[in-house]
C-alpha positions in Angstrom: 0.0 0.0 0.0 1.3 3.4 -0.9 0.6 6.4 1.4 1.7 10.0 1.0 5.1 9.6 2.7 5.6 5.9 3.0 4.9 2.5 1.5 3.6 -0.5 3.6 4.1 -4.1 2.6 3.6 -7.6 4.1 5.4 -10.8 3.3 4.1 -14.1 4.6 6.2 -17.3 4.5 4.9 -20.7 5.5 5.4 -24.4 4.8 2.6 -26.9 5.2 2.8 -28.1 8.9 5.3 -25.5 10.0 5.2 -22.0 11.5 4.0 -19.1 9.6 6.3 -16.0 9.5 5.1 -12.5 8.7 7.3 -9.5 7.8 6.0 -6.0 7.8 8.0 -3.6 5.5 7.8 0.2 5.9 9.7 2.3 3.4 9.9 6.1 3.6 9.1 8.8 6.1 6.8 7.4 8.9 5.1 9.7 11.4 6.0 9.2 15.0 4.4 6.2 16.7 2.9 5.0 13.4 5.1 1.9 13.3 3.8 0.8 16.7 0.2 1.4 15.6 0.7 -0.6 12.4 2.4 -3.6 14.2 -0.3 -3.5 17.0 -3.1 -3.9 14.4 -1.7 -6.9 12.4 -4.1 -9.8 13.0 -3.0 -13.2 14.3 0.5 -12.3 15.6 2.2 -12.5 19.0 1.7 -9.2 20.7 5.2 -9.0 22.0 6.9 -11.1 19.3 8.0 -8.4 16.9 11.7 -8.5 15.9 13.5 -5.8 13.9 15.1 -7.2 10.8 18.2 -6.1 9.0 17.4 -7.9 5.8 14.5 -9.7 4.1 14.9 -13.4 2.9 15.7 -12.4 -0.7 17.4 -9.0 -0.3 18.9 -6.4 2.0 16.7 -3.6 3.2 16.4 -0.5 1.0 17.5 2.9 2.1 14.8 4.3 4.4 13.2 0.9 4.8 12.5 -0.9 8.1 11.2 -4.4 8.5 9.7 -6.3 11.5 9.0 -10.0 11.7 6.7 -12.1 13.9 5.1 -15.5 14.0 1.5 -15.5 12.7 -1.4 -17.8 13.3 -1.7 -19.9 10.1 -5.5 -19.4 10.0 -5.1 -15.6 10.1 -2.4 -15.8 7.5 -4.7 -17.7 5.2 -7.4 -15.1 5.7 -5.0 -12.3 5.0 -3.7 -14.0 1.8 -7.2 -14.7 0.5 -8.3 -11.0 0.8 -9.2 -9.3 -2.5 -7.3 -6.0 -3.2 
């Protein structure tokens, strides 16, 4: 999703029968406390399980990009991935 000053993205990775991982990517200028608000409102995640990342699985972070990862409930991940744009 593109906003006026930043871009928000989600990356979900899962293997059948294994844990589901979620990464939230934020690129650009983010207003104060917005990152906390975004992470707090992600469904199906561990409330205190967010971990700052220094790279994504397939690439390093871009300039002005931050990424946070967490475990996600597989059912919530399926609902998120099945949403229509």
